[in-house]
PyMOL CGO cylinders between C-alpha atoms (Angstrom):
from pymol import cmd
from pymol.cgo import CYLINDER

trace = [
    CYLINDER, 2.52, -34.61, -50.02, 0.55, -31.77, -48.35, 0.3, 1, 1, 1, 1, 1, 1,
    CYLINDER, 0.55, -31.77, -48.35, 1.88, -30.47, -45.02, 0.3, 1, 1, 1, 1, 1, 1,
    CYLINDER, 1.88, -30.47, -45.02, 0.49, -32.13, -41.90, 0.3, 1, 1, 1, 1, 1, 1,
    CYLINDER, 0.49, -32.13, -41.90, -2.29, -30.02, -40.45, 0.3, 1, 1, 1, 1, 1, 1,
    CYLINDER, -2.29, -30.02, -40.45, -2.50, -28.89, -36.84, 0.3, 1, 1, 1, 1, 1, 1,
    CYLINDER, -2.50, -28.89, -36.84, -5.04, -30.91, -34.88, 0.3, 1, 1, 1, 1, 1, 1,
    CYLINDER, -5.04, -30.91, -34.88, -6.43, -29.27, -31.72, 0.3, 1, 1, 1, 1, 1, 1,
    CYLINDER, -6.43, -29.27, -31.72, -7.73, -32.64, -30.53, 0.3, 1, 1, 1, 1, 1, 1,
    CYLINDER, -7.73, -32.64, -30.53, -4.33, -34.29, -30.93, 0.3, 1, 1, 1, 1, 1, 1,
    CYLINDER, -4.33, -34.29, -30.93, -2.63, -31.33, -29.26, 0.3, 1, 1, 1, 1, 1, 1,
    CYLINDER, -2.63, -31.33, -29.26, -5.06, -31.48, -26.32, 0.3, 1, 1, 1, 1, 1, 1,
    CYLINDER, -5.06, -31.48, -26.32, -4.37, -35.18, -25.85, 0.3, 1, 1, 1, 1, 1, 1,
    CYLINDER, -4.37, -35.18, -25.85, -0.66, -34.46, -25.74, 0.3, 1, 1, 1, 1, 1, 1,
    CYLINDER, -0.66, -34.46, -25.74, -1.28, -31.81, -23.07, 0.3, 1, 1, 1, 1, 1, 1,
    CYLINDER, -1.28, -31.81, -23.07, -3.23, -34.35, -21.04, 0.3, 1, 1, 1, 1, 1, 1,
    CYLINDER, -3.23, -34.35, -21.04, -0.29, -36.69, -21.37, 0.3, 1, 1, 1, 1, 1, 1,
    CYLINDER, -0.29, -36.69, -21.37, 1.93, -33.99, -19.85, 0.3, 1, 1, 1, 1, 1, 1,
    CYLINDER, 1.93, -33.99, -19.85, -0.35, -33.39, -16.85, 0.3, 1, 1, 1, 1, 1, 1,
    CYLINDER, -0.35, -33.39, -16.85, 2.53, -34.23, -14.55, 0.3, 1, 1, 1, 1, 1, 1,
    CYLINDER, 2.53, -34.23, -14.55, 4.47, -31.24, -15.89, 0.3, 1, 1, 1, 1, 1, 1,
    CYLINDER, 4.47, -31.24, -15.89, 1.58, -28.88, -15.14, 0.3, 1, 1, 1, 1, 1, 1,
    CYLINDER, 1.58, -28.88, -15.14, 1.17, -30.40, -11.66, 0.3, 1, 1, 1, 1, 1, 1,
    CYLINDER, 1.17, -30.40, -11.66, 4.90, -30.13, -10.96, 0.3, 1, 1, 1, 1, 1, 1,
    CYLINDER, 4.90, -30.13, -10.96, 5.08, -26.50, -12.08, 0.3, 1, 1, 1, 1, 1, 1,
    CYLINDER, 5.08, -26.50, -12.08, 2.00, -25.66, -9.98, 0.3, 1, 1, 1, 1, 1, 1,
    CYLINDER, 2.00, -25.66, -9.98, 3.53, -27.32, -6.91, 0.3, 1, 1, 1, 1, 1, 1,
    CYLINDER, 3.53, -27.32, -6.91, 6.87, -25.56, -7.41, 0.3, 1, 1, 1, 1, 1, 1,
    CYLINDER, 6.87, -25.56, -7.41, 5.09, -22.23, -7.86, 0.3, 1, 1, 1, 1, 1, 1,
    CYLINDER, 5.09, -22.23, -7.86, 3.18, -22.67, -4.61, 0.3, 1, 1, 1, 1, 1, 1,
    CYLINDER, 3.18, -22.67, -4.61, 6.39, -23.72, -2.84, 0.3, 1, 1, 1, 1, 1, 1,
    CYLINDER, 6.39, -23.72, -2.84, 8.19, -20.63, -4.16, 0.3, 1, 1, 1, 1, 1, 1,
    CYLINDER, 8.19, -20.63, -4.16, 5.30, -18.46, -2.90, 0.3, 1, 1, 1, 1, 1, 1,
    CYLINDER, 5.30, -18.46, -2.90, 5.59, -20.01, 0.57, 0.3, 1, 1, 1, 1, 1, 1,
    CYLINDER, 5.59, -20.01, 0.57, 9.38, -19.56, 0.67, 0.3, 1, 1, 1, 1, 1, 1,
    CYLINDER, 9.38, -19.56, 0.67, 9.00, -15.96, -0.48, 0.3, 1, 1, 1, 1, 1, 1,
    CYLINDER, 9.00, -15.96, -0.48, 6.46, -15.35, 2.30, 0.3, 1, 1, 1, 1, 1, 1,
    CYLINDER, 6.46, -15.35, 2.30, 8.88, -16.74, 4.89, 0.3, 1, 1, 1, 1, 1, 1,
    CYLINDER, 8.88, -16.74, 4.89, 11.64, -14.43, 3.63, 0.3, 1, 1, 1, 1, 1, 1,
    CYLINDER, 11.64, -14.43, 3.63, 9.36, -11.37, 3.45, 0.3, 1, 1, 1, 1, 1, 1,
    CYLINDER, 9.36, -11.37, 3.45, 7.38, -10.91, 6.70, 0.3, 1, 1, 1, 1, 1, 1,
    CYLINDER, 7.38, -10.91, 6.70, 3.87, -9.51, 6.42, 0.3, 1, 1, 1, 1, 1, 1,
    CYLINDER, 3.87, -9.51, 6.42, 3.32, -5.80, 6.96, 0.3, 1, 1, 1, 1, 1, 1,
    CYLINDER, 3.32, -5.80, 6.96, 0.30, -4.33, 8.72, 0.3, 1, 1, 1, 1, 1, 1,
    CYLINDER, 0.30, -4.33, 8.72, -0.95, -0.81, 8.13, 0.3, 1, 1, 1, 1, 1, 1,
    CYLINDER, -0.95, -0.81, 8.13, -2.67, 1.29, 10.78, 0.3, 1, 1, 1, 1, 1, 1,
    CYLINDER, -2.67, 1.29, 10.78, -4.55, 4.45, 9.78, 0.3, 1, 1, 1, 1, 1, 1,
    CYLINDER, -4.55, 4.45, 9.78, -5.57, 7.54, 11.77, 0.3, 1, 1, 1, 1, 1, 1,
    CYLINDER, -5.57, 7.54, 11.77, -7.94, 9.99, 10.09, 0.3, 1, 1, 1, 1, 1, 1,
    CYLINDER, -7.94, 9.99, 10.09, -8.38, 13.77, 10.36, 0.3, 1, 1, 1, 1, 1, 1,
    CYLINDER, -8.38, 13.77, 10.36, -11.17, 15.94, 9.03, 0.3, 1, 1, 1, 1, 1, 1,
    CYLINDER, -11.17, 15.94, 9.03, -9.86, 19.42, 8.29, 0.3, 1, 1, 1, 1, 1, 1,
    CYLINDER, -9.86, 19.42, 8.29, -12.17, 22.11, 6.90, 0.3, 1, 1, 1, 1, 1, 1,
    CYLINDER, -12.17, 22.11, 6.90, -12.23, 25.81, 6.11, 0.3, 1, 1, 1, 1, 1, 1,
    CYLINDER, -12.23, 25.81, 6.11, -14.60, 28.11, 8.02, 0.3, 1, 1, 1, 1, 1, 1,
    CYLINDER, -14.60, 28.11, 8.02, -15.84, 30.21, 5.12, 0.3, 1, 1, 1, 1, 1, 1,
    CYLINDER, -15.84, 30.21, 5.12, -17.38, 32.73, 7.52, 0.3, 1, 1, 1, 1, 1, 1,
    CYLINDER, -17.38, 32.73, 7.52, -13.89, 33.56, 8.75, 0.3, 1, 1, 1, 1, 1, 1,
    CYLINDER, -13.89, 33.56, 8.75, -11.99, 33.18, 5.49, 0.3, 1, 1, 1, 1, 1, 1,
    CYLINDER, -11.99, 33.18, 5.49, -10.55, 36.55, 4.33, 0.3, 1, 1, 1, 1, 1, 1,
    CYLINDER, -10.55, 36.55, 4.33, -12.11, 36.79, 0.86, 0.3, 1, 1, 1, 1, 1, 1,
    CYLINDER, -12.11, 36.79, 0.86, -11.61, 40.56, 0.80, 0.3, 1, 1, 1, 1, 1, 1,
    CYLINDER, -11.61, 40.56, 0.80, -8.60, 41.50, -1.26, 0.3, 1, 1, 1, 1, 1, 1,
    CYLINDER, -8.60, 41.50, -1.26, -7.99, 37.94, -2.49, 0.3, 1, 1, 1, 1, 1, 1,
    CYLINDER, -7.99, 37.94, -2.49, -8.16, 37.34, -6.23, 0.3, 1, 1, 1, 1, 1, 1,
    CYLINDER, -8.16, 37.34, -6.23, -10.99, 34.98, -7.11, 0.3, 1, 1, 1, 1, 1, 1,
    CYLINDER, -10.99, 34.98, -7.11, -8.69, 32.60, -8.99, 0.3, 1, 1, 1, 1, 1, 1,
    CYLINDER, -8.69, 32.60, -8.99, -6.44, 32.31, -5.91, 0.3, 1, 1, 1, 1, 1, 1,
    CYLINDER, -6.44, 32.31, -5.91, -9.13, 31.52, -3.35, 0.3, 1, 1, 1, 1, 1, 1,
    CYLINDER, -9.13, 31.52, -3.35, -8.89, 27.75, -3.85, 0.3, 1, 1, 1, 1, 1, 1,
    CYLINDER, -8.89, 27.75, -3.85, -5.10, 27.94, -3.86, 0.3, 1, 1, 1, 1, 1, 1,
    CYLINDER, -5.10, 27.94, -3.86, -5.06, 29.81, -0.56, 0.3, 1, 1, 1, 1, 1, 1,
    CYLINDER, -5.06, 29.81, -0.56, -7.52, 27.34, 0.96, 0.3, 1, 1, 1, 1, 1, 1,
    CYLINDER, -7.52, 27.34, 0.96, -5.35, 24.40, -0.07, 0.3, 1, 1, 1, 1, 1, 1,
    CYLINDER, -5.35, 24.40, -0.07, -2.23, 26.04, 1.29, 0.3, 1, 1, 1, 1, 1, 1,
    CYLINDER, -2.23, 26.04, 1.29, -3.99, 26.65, 4.60, 0.3, 1, 1, 1, 1, 1, 1,
    CYLINDER, -3.99, 26.65, 4.60, -5.29, 23.09, 4.87, 0.3, 1, 1, 1, 1, 1, 1,
    CYLINDER, -5.29, 23.09, 4.87, -1.80, 21.78, 4.08, 0.3, 1, 1, 1, 1, 1, 1,
    CYLINDER, -1.80, 21.78, 4.08, -0.74, 23.00, 7.50, 0.3, 1, 1, 1, 1, 1, 1,
    CYLINDER, -0.74, 23.00, 7.50, -2.11, 19.63, 8.65, 0.3, 1, 1, 1, 1, 1, 1,
    CYLINDER, -2.11, 19.63, 8.65, 0.67, 17.78, 6.87, 0.3, 1, 1, 1, 1, 1, 1,
    CYLINDER, 0.67, 17.78, 6.87, 3.25, 20.39, 7.79, 0.3, 1, 1, 1, 1, 1, 1,
    CYLINDER, 3.25, 20.39, 7.79, 2.47, 19.97, 11.48, 0.3, 1, 1, 1, 1, 1, 1,
    CYLINDER, 2.47, 19.97, 11.48, 2.62, 16.17, 11.32, 0.3, 1, 1, 1, 1, 1, 1,
    CYLINDER, 2.62, 16.17, 11.32, 5.98, 16.20, 9.55, 0.3, 1, 1, 1, 1, 1, 1,
    CYLINDER, 5.98, 16.20, 9.55, 7.55, 19.00, 11.56, 0.3, 1, 1, 1, 1, 1, 1,
    CYLINDER, 7.55, 19.00, 11.56, 10.83, 18.04, 13.29, 0.3, 1, 1, 1, 1, 1, 1,
    CYLINDER, 10.83, 18.04, 13.29, 9.45, 18.92, 16.73, 0.3, 1, 1, 1, 1, 1, 1,
    CYLINDER, 9.45, 18.92, 16.73, 6.48, 16.58, 16.35, 0.3, 1, 1, 1, 1, 1, 1,
    CYLINDER, 6.48, 16.58, 16.35, 8.68, 13.75, 15.09, 0.3, 1, 1, 1, 1, 1, 1,
    CYLINDER, 8.68, 13.75, 15.09, 10.98, 14.22, 18.07, 0.3, 1, 1, 1, 1, 1, 1,
    CYLINDER, 10.98, 14.22, 18.07, 8.01, 14.16, 20.45, 0.3, 1, 1, 1, 1, 1, 1,
    CYLINDER, 8.01, 14.16, 20.45, 6.64, 11.00, 18.80, 0.3, 1, 1, 1, 1, 1, 1,
    CYLINDER, 6.64, 11.00, 18.80, 9.96, 9.16, 19.14, 0.3, 1, 1, 1, 1, 1, 1,
    CYLINDER, 9.96, 9.16, 19.14, 10.31, 10.23, 22.78, 0.3, 1, 1, 1, 1, 1, 1,
    CYLINDER, 10.31, 10.23, 22.78, 6.73, 9.25, 23.67, 0.3, 1, 1, 1, 1, 1, 1,
    CYLINDER, 6.73, 9.25, 23.67, 7.07, 5.87, 22.00, 0.3, 1, 1, 1, 1, 1, 1,
    CYLINDER, 7.07, 5.87, 22.00, 10.29, 5.24, 23.91, 0.3, 1, 1, 1, 1, 1, 1,
    CYLINDER, 10.29, 5.24, 23.91, 8.33, 5.72, 27.16, 0.3, 1, 1, 1, 1, 1, 1,
    CYLINDER, 8.33, 5.72, 27.16, 5.94, 3.02, 25.93, 0.3, 1, 1, 1, 1, 1, 1,
    CYLINDER, 5.94, 3.02, 25.93, 8.79, 0.61, 25.23, 0.3, 1, 1, 1, 1, 1, 1,
    CYLINDER, 8.79, 0.61, 25.23, 8.87, 1.13, 21.45, 0.3, 1, 1, 1, 1, 1, 1,
    CYLINDER, 8.87, 1.13, 21.45, 12.26, 2.09, 20.04, 0.3, 1, 1, 1, 1, 1, 1,
    CYLINDER, 12.26, 2.09, 20.04, 12.19, 3.73, 16.62, 0.3, 1, 1, 1, 1, 1, 1,
    CYLINDER, 12.19, 3.73, 16.62, 14.52, 6.08, 14.79, 0.3, 1, 1, 1, 1, 1, 1,
    CYLINDER, 14.52, 6.08, 14.79, 13.52, 9.11, 12.77, 0.3, 1, 1, 1, 1, 1, 1,
    CYLINDER, 13.52, 9.11, 12.77, 14.58, 7.32, 9.57, 0.3, 1, 1, 1, 1, 1, 1,
    CYLINDER, 14.58, 7.32, 9.57, 12.33, 4.36, 10.39, 0.3, 1, 1, 1, 1, 1, 1,
    CYLINDER, 12.33, 4.36, 10.39, 9.49, 6.71, 11.22, 0.3, 1, 1, 1, 1, 1, 1,
    CYLINDER, 9.49, 6.71, 11.22, 9.73, 8.52, 7.89, 0.3, 1, 1, 1, 1, 1, 1,
    CYLINDER, 9.73, 8.52, 7.89, 10.40, 5.37, 5.87, 0.3, 1, 1, 1, 1, 1, 1,
    CYLINDER, 10.40, 5.37, 5.87, 7.20, 3.60, 6.90, 0.3, 1, 1, 1, 1, 1, 1,
    CYLINDER, 7.20, 3.60, 6.90, 4.60, 6.39, 6.91, 0.3, 1, 1, 1, 1, 1, 1,
    CYLINDER, 4.60, 6.39, 6.91, 2.28, 7.84, 4.28, 0.3, 1, 1, 1, 1, 1, 1,
    CYLINDER, 2.28, 7.84, 4.28, -0.04, 10.85, 4.37, 0.3, 1, 1, 1, 1, 1, 1,
    CYLINDER, -0.04, 10.85, 4.37, -2.87, 11.13, 1.89, 0.3, 1, 1, 1, 1, 1, 1,
    CYLINDER, -2.87, 11.13, 1.89, -5.45, 13.87, 1.47, 0.3, 1, 1, 1, 1, 1, 1,
    CYLINDER, -5.45, 13.87, 1.47, -8.93, 13.08, 0.17, 0.3, 1, 1, 1, 1, 1, 1,
    CYLINDER, -8.93, 13.08, 0.17, -10.77, 16.39, -0.03, 0.3, 1, 1, 1, 1, 1, 1,
    CYLINDER, -10.77, 16.39, -0.03, -11.34, 17.34, 3.63, 0.3, 1, 1, 1, 1, 1, 1,
    CYLINDER, -11.34, 17.34, 3.63, -10.05, 14.01, 4.95, 0.3, 1, 1, 1, 1, 1, 1,
    CYLINDER, -10.05, 14.01, 4.95, -6.41, 13.39, 5.80, 0.3, 1, 1, 1, 1, 1, 1,
    CYLINDER, -6.41, 13.39, 5.80, -5.13, 9.86, 6.43, 0.3, 1, 1, 1, 1, 1, 1,
    CYLINDER, -5.13, 9.86, 6.43, -1.96, 9.22, 8.39, 0.3, 1, 1, 1, 1, 1, 1,
    CYLINDER, -1.96, 9.22, 8.39, -0.76, 5.65, 7.86, 0.3, 1, 1, 1, 1, 1, 1,
    CYLINDER, -0.76, 5.65, 7.86, 2.07, 3.62, 9.32, 0.3, 1, 1, 1, 1, 1, 1,
    CYLINDER, 2.07, 3.62, 9.32, 3.28, 0.11, 8.49, 0.3, 1, 1, 1, 1, 1, 1,
    CYLINDER, 3.28, 0.11, 8.49, 5.01, -2.42, 10.70, 0.3, 1, 1, 1, 1, 1, 1,
    CYLINDER, 5.01, -2.42, 10.70, 5.44, -6.18, 10.92, 0.3, 1, 1, 1, 1, 1, 1,
    CYLINDER, 5.44, -6.18, 10.92, 3.53, -6.12, 14.22, 0.3, 1, 1, 1, 1, 1, 1,
    CYLINDER, 3.53, -6.12, 14.22, -0.08, -4.86, 13.97, 0.3, 1, 1, 1, 1, 1, 1,
    CYLINDER, -0.08, -4.86, 13.97, -0.20, -3.56, 17.55, 0.3, 1, 1, 1, 1, 1, 1,
    CYLINDER, -0.20, -3.56, 17.55, 3.05, -1.64, 17.04, 0.3, 1, 1, 1, 1, 1, 1,
    CYLINDER, 3.05, -1.64, 17.04, 1.71, -0.04, 13.87, 0.3, 1, 1, 1, 1, 1, 1,
    CYLINDER, 1.71, -0.04, 13.87, -1.43, 0.98, 15.75, 0.3, 1, 1, 1, 1, 1, 1,
    CYLINDER, -1.43, 0.98, 15.75, 0.47, 2.45, 18.71, 0.3, 1, 1, 1, 1, 1, 1,
    CYLINDER, 0.47, 2.45, 18.71, 2.84, 4.45, 16.52, 0.3, 1, 1, 1, 1, 1, 1,
    CYLINDER, 2.84, 4.45, 16.52, 0.18, 5.96, 14.27, 0.3, 1, 1, 1, 1, 1, 1,
    CYLINDER, 0.18, 5.96, 14.27, -2.12, 6.83, 17.19, 0.3, 1, 1, 1, 1, 1, 1,
    CYLINDER, -2.12, 6.83, 17.19, 0.70, 8.45, 19.17, 0.3, 1, 1, 1, 1, 1, 1,
    CYLINDER, 0.70, 8.45, 19.17, 1.72, 10.41, 16.09, 0.3, 1, 1, 1, 1, 1, 1,
    CYLINDER, 1.72, 10.41, 16.09, -1.88, 11.44, 15.38, 0.3, 1, 1, 1, 1, 1, 1,
    CYLINDER, -1.88, 11.44, 15.38, -2.50, 12.76, 18.90, 0.3, 1, 1, 1, 1, 1, 1,
    CYLINDER, -2.50, 12.76, 18.90, 0.76, 14.70, 19.11, 0.3, 1, 1, 1, 1, 1, 1,
    CYLINDER, 0.76, 14.70, 19.11, 0.22, 16.04, 15.61, 0.3, 1, 1, 1, 1, 1, 1,
    CYLINDER, 0.22, 16.04, 15.61, -3.25, 17.29, 16.55, 0.3, 1, 1, 1, 1, 1, 1,
    CYLINDER, -3.25, 17.29, 16.55, -1.83, 19.09, 19.58, 0.3, 1, 1, 1, 1, 1, 1,
    CYLINDER, -1.83, 19.09, 19.58, 0.75, 20.71, 17.30, 0.3, 1, 1, 1, 1, 1, 1,
    CYLINDER, 0.75, 20.71, 17.30, -1.96, 21.87, 14.88, 0.3, 1, 1, 1, 1, 1, 1,
    CYLINDER, -1.96, 21.87, 14.88, -3.84, 23.62, 17.68, 0.3, 1, 1, 1, 1, 1, 1,
    CYLINDER, -3.84, 23.62, 17.68, -0.61, 25.09, 19.03, 0.3, 1, 1, 1, 1, 1, 1,
    CYLINDER, -0.61, 25.09, 19.03, 0.31, 26.41, 15.58, 0.3, 1, 1, 1, 1, 1, 1,
    CYLINDER, 0.31, 26.41, 15.58, -3.11, 27.97, 15.28, 0.3, 1, 1, 1, 1, 1, 1,
    CYLINDER, -3.11, 27.97, 15.28, -2.89, 29.65, 18.66, 0.3, 1, 1, 1, 1, 1, 1,
    CYLINDER, -2.89, 29.65, 18.66, 0.52, 31.10, 17.79, 0.3, 1, 1, 1, 1, 1, 1,
    CYLINDER, 0.52, 31.10, 17.79, -0.61, 32.29, 14.36, 0.3, 1, 1, 1, 1, 1, 1,
    CYLINDER, -0.61, 32.29, 14.36, 1.53, 29.77, 12.50, 0.3, 1, 1, 1, 1, 1, 1,
    CYLINDER, 1.53, 29.77, 12.50, -1.62, 28.15, 11.09, 0.3, 1, 1, 1, 1, 1, 1,
    CYLINDER, -1.62, 28.15, 11.09, -4.62, 30.22, 9.86, 0.3, 1, 1, 1, 1, 1, 1,
    CYLINDER, -4.62, 30.22, 9.86, -7.41, 30.75, 12.37, 0.3, 1, 1, 1, 1, 1, 1,
    CYLINDER, -7.41, 30.75, 12.37, -10.08, 29.94, 9.78, 0.3, 1, 1, 1, 1, 1, 1,
    CYLINDER, -10.08, 29.94, 9.78, -8.87, 26.31, 9.46, 0.3, 1, 1, 1, 1, 1, 1,
    CYLINDER, -8.87, 26.31, 9.46, -10.92, 23.89, 11.57, 0.3, 1, 1, 1, 1, 1, 1,
    CYLINDER, -10.92, 23.89, 11.57, -8.83, 21.00, 12.88, 0.3, 1, 1, 1, 1, 1, 1,
    CYLINDER, -8.83, 21.00, 12.88, -10.98, 18.15, 14.19, 0.3, 1, 1, 1, 1, 1, 1,
    CYLINDER, -10.98, 18.15, 14.19, -9.62, 15.54, 16.61, 0.3, 1, 1, 1, 1, 1, 1,
    CYLINDER, -9.62, 15.54, 16.61, -8.26, 12.47, 14.83, 0.3, 1, 1, 1, 1, 1, 1,
    CYLINDER, -8.26, 12.47, 14.83, -10.16, 9.23, 14.53, 0.3, 1, 1, 1, 1, 1, 1,
    CYLINDER, -10.16, 9.23, 14.53, -7.62, 6.80, 15.95, 0.3, 1, 1, 1, 1, 1, 1,
    CYLINDER, -7.62, 6.80, 15.95, -6.71, 3.50, 14.38, 0.3, 1, 1, 1, 1, 1, 1,
    CYLINDER, -6.71, 3.50, 14.38, -7.93, 0.12, 15.52, 0.3, 1, 1, 1, 1, 1, 1,
    CYLINDER, -7.93, 0.12, 15.52, -5.57, -2.85, 15.46, 0.3, 1, 1, 1, 1, 1, 1,
    CYLINDER, -5.57, -2.85, 15.46, -5.20, -3.93, 11.82, 0.3, 1, 1, 1, 1, 1, 1,
    CYLINDER, -5.20, -3.93, 11.82, -6.24, -7.56, 11.37, 0.3, 1, 1, 1, 1, 1, 1,
    CYLINDER, -6.24, -7.56, 11.37, -5.18, -8.26, 7.78, 0.3, 1, 1, 1, 1, 1, 1,
    CYLINDER, -5.18, -8.26, 7.78, -1.71, -7.54, 6.36, 0.3, 1, 1, 1, 1, 1, 1,
    CYLINDER, -1.71, -7.54, 6.36, -1.55, -5.16, 3.42, 0.3, 1, 1, 1, 1, 1, 1,
    CYLINDER, -1.55, -5.16, 3.42, 1.66, -6.67, 2.03, 0.3, 1, 1, 1, 1, 1, 1,
    CYLINDER, 1.66, -6.67, 2.03, 2.79, -10.30, 1.78, 0.3, 1, 1, 1, 1, 1, 1,
    CYLINDER, 2.79, -10.30, 1.78, -0.32, -12.00, 3.12, 0.3, 1, 1, 1, 1, 1, 1,
    CYLINDER, -0.32, -12.00, 3.12, 0.53, -15.71, 3.39, 0.3, 1, 1, 1, 1, 1, 1,
    CYLINDER, 0.53, -15.71, 3.39, -2.50, -17.14, 1.61, 0.3, 1, 1, 1, 1, 1, 1,
    CYLINDER, -2.50, -17.14, 1.61, -2.40, -14.55, -1.18, 0.3, 1, 1, 1, 1, 1, 1,
    CYLINDER, -2.40, -14.55, -1.18, 1.34, -15.00, -1.69, 0.3, 1, 1, 1, 1, 1, 1,
    CYLINDER, 1.34, -15.00, -1.69, 1.06, -18.79, -1.93, 0.3, 1, 1, 1, 1, 1, 1,
    CYLINDER, 1.06, -18.79, -1.93, -1.97, -18.52, -4.23, 0.3, 1, 1, 1, 1, 1, 1,
    CYLINDER, -1.97, -18.52, -4.23, -0.09, -16.10, -6.50, 0.3, 1, 1, 1, 1, 1, 1,
    CYLINDER, -0.09, -16.10, -6.50, 2.85, -18.50, -6.70, 0.3, 1, 1, 1, 1, 1, 1,
    CYLINDER, 2.85, -18.50, -6.70, 0.55, -21.46, -7.39, 0.3, 1, 1, 1, 1, 1, 1,
    CYLINDER, 0.55, -21.46, -7.39, -1.30, -19.68, -10.18, 0.3, 1, 1, 1, 1, 1, 1,
    CYLINDER, -1.30, -19.68, -10.18, 1.96, -18.48, -11.73, 0.3, 1, 1, 1, 1, 1, 1,
    CYLINDER, 1.96, -18.48, -11.73, 3.32, -22.02, -11.63, 0.3, 1, 1, 1, 1, 1, 1,
    CYLINDER, 3.32, -22.02, -11.63, 0.13, -23.37, -13.23, 0.3, 1, 1, 1, 1, 1, 1,
    CYLINDER, 0.13, -23.37, -13.23, 0.37, -20.88, -16.10, 0.3, 1, 1, 1, 1, 1, 1,
    CYLINDER, 0.37, -20.88, -16.10, 4.04, -21.69, -16.65, 0.3, 1, 1, 1, 1, 1, 1,
    CYLINDER, 4.04, -21.69, -16.65, 3.23, -25.41, -16.59, 0.3, 1, 1, 1, 1, 1, 1,
    CYLINDER, 3.23, -25.41, -16.59, 0.45, -25.07, -19.16, 0.3, 1, 1, 1, 1, 1, 1,
    CYLINDER, 0.45, -25.07, -19.16, 2.65, -22.99, -21.48, 0.3, 1, 1, 1, 1, 1, 1,
    CYLINDER, 2.65, -22.99, -21.48, 5.55, -25.43, -21.12, 0.3, 1, 1, 1, 1, 1, 1,
    CYLINDER, 5.55, -25.43, -21.12, 3.32, -28.44, -21.76, 0.3, 1, 1, 1, 1, 1, 1,
    CYLINDER, 3.32, -28.44, -21.76, 1.78, -26.68, -24.74, 0.3, 1, 1, 1, 1, 1, 1,
    CYLINDER, 1.78, -26.68, -24.74, 5.19, -26.00, -26.29, 0.3, 1, 1, 1, 1, 1, 1,
    CYLINDER, 5.19, -26.00, -26.29, 6.42, -29.54, -25.69, 0.3, 1, 1, 1, 1, 1, 1,
    CYLINDER, 6.42, -29.54, -25.69, 3.20, -31.08, -26.94, 0.3, 1, 1, 1, 1, 1, 1,
    CYLINDER, 3.20, -31.08, -26.94, 3.06, -29.10, -30.16, 0.3, 1, 1, 1, 1, 1, 1,
    CYLINDER, 3.06, -29.10, -30.16, 4.19, -31.14, -33.15, 0.3, 1, 1, 1, 1, 1, 1,
    CYLINDER, 4.19, -31.14, -33.15, 6.20, -29.27, -35.78, 0.3, 1, 1, 1, 1, 1, 1,
    CYLINDER, 6.20, -29.27, -35.78, 4.75, -29.08, -39.25, 0.3, 1, 1, 1, 1, 1, 1,
    CYLINDER, 4.75, -29.08, -39.25, 6.42, -31.30, -41.80, 0.3, 1, 1, 1, 1, 1, 1,
    CYLINDER, 6.42, -31.30, -41.80, 6.73, -30.36, -45.42, 0.3, 1, 1, 1, 1, 1, 1,
    CYLINDER, 6.73, -30.36, -45.42, 7.62, -32.51, -48.40, 0.3, 1, 1, 1, 1, 1, 1,
    CYLINDER, 7.62, -32.51, -48.40, 8.68, -30.90, -51.64, 0.3, 1, 1, 1, 1, 1, 1,
    CYLINDER, 8.68, -30.90, -51.64, 6.82, -32.02, -54.75, 0.3, 1, 1, 1, 1, 1, 1,
    CYLINDER, 6.82, -32.02, -54.75, 8.69, -31.72, -57.97, 0.3, 1, 1, 1, 1, 1, 1,
]
cmd.load_cgo(trace, "trace")
């Protein structure tokens, strides 16, 4: 006898018959997403922005190799990050936050920050479970960092041809960037649905039967 052929229609009907398995896996996936959200609190990210440029009219082109001009400009602009991460600024930030009733260690400060440069724009970001705390920390840090940049420039520690503009302070973040409840539950639900469909498909697939003809 010839081997039994695979029938998509028959297989689909078997999947329909296992709808309860798909529904159960979808429900369990959504439940897992909710439990995961409860165990992992949401994190909010506040961002303060700087615009730092080079005054080309004051840049010392004379005596600088042409292929090193861009390198020197980048090194000068990087004084923005150096000022923000300097130990004295971090100490000032922690002390100022303590006056405002926010207790934070240097390790926590460094662990939850990021600095990113986008051409002339620098973004100082900070994450916390409380949106208003994230906003207060990043704005305090941004203001004290800006004061340090100007101080460095006045003392010659930062080049005079770098233009430091006052930071654009952060507003209170409204949406979490990590572990949003709805997105976490939706991700768990969709994962459960996919697992349910695959499981039902494997259970509903009939093995091919062969009969030897002699």
